[in-house]
C-alpha positions, 0 to 999 in steps of 0.5 A: 499499499502506498503512502498518501500524497500531499494535496495540491491546492493552487500551489499550497501543499495540504497534508493528507491529515487535513483530509481526514479531519474534514471527512471526520467532520462530515461523518460527525455531522451526519451522526449528530443528525441521526442522533438528534432525530432519534432523540438520543442526546438526552442520554448524555450528561455532557453532549458537547463532550460526547460529541468531541469524544465521537469526533476523535474516535472517528478520526482515529478510525479513519487514520488507522484505516487509511494509513 
């Protein structure tokens, strides 16, 4: 498996980790929508902390899966 390449955006090289940050944010937004629709936010004592932890878990799973 080859190493991820830098992304060229108008002459600026962007690290592949930035791509993982963006994908994790998109997945988190989708999960937040589903959790909100199901009314599961009330299950957490501190919902922002739970969302931050979920974001980190999603990010770690993306990085370990694609590297």
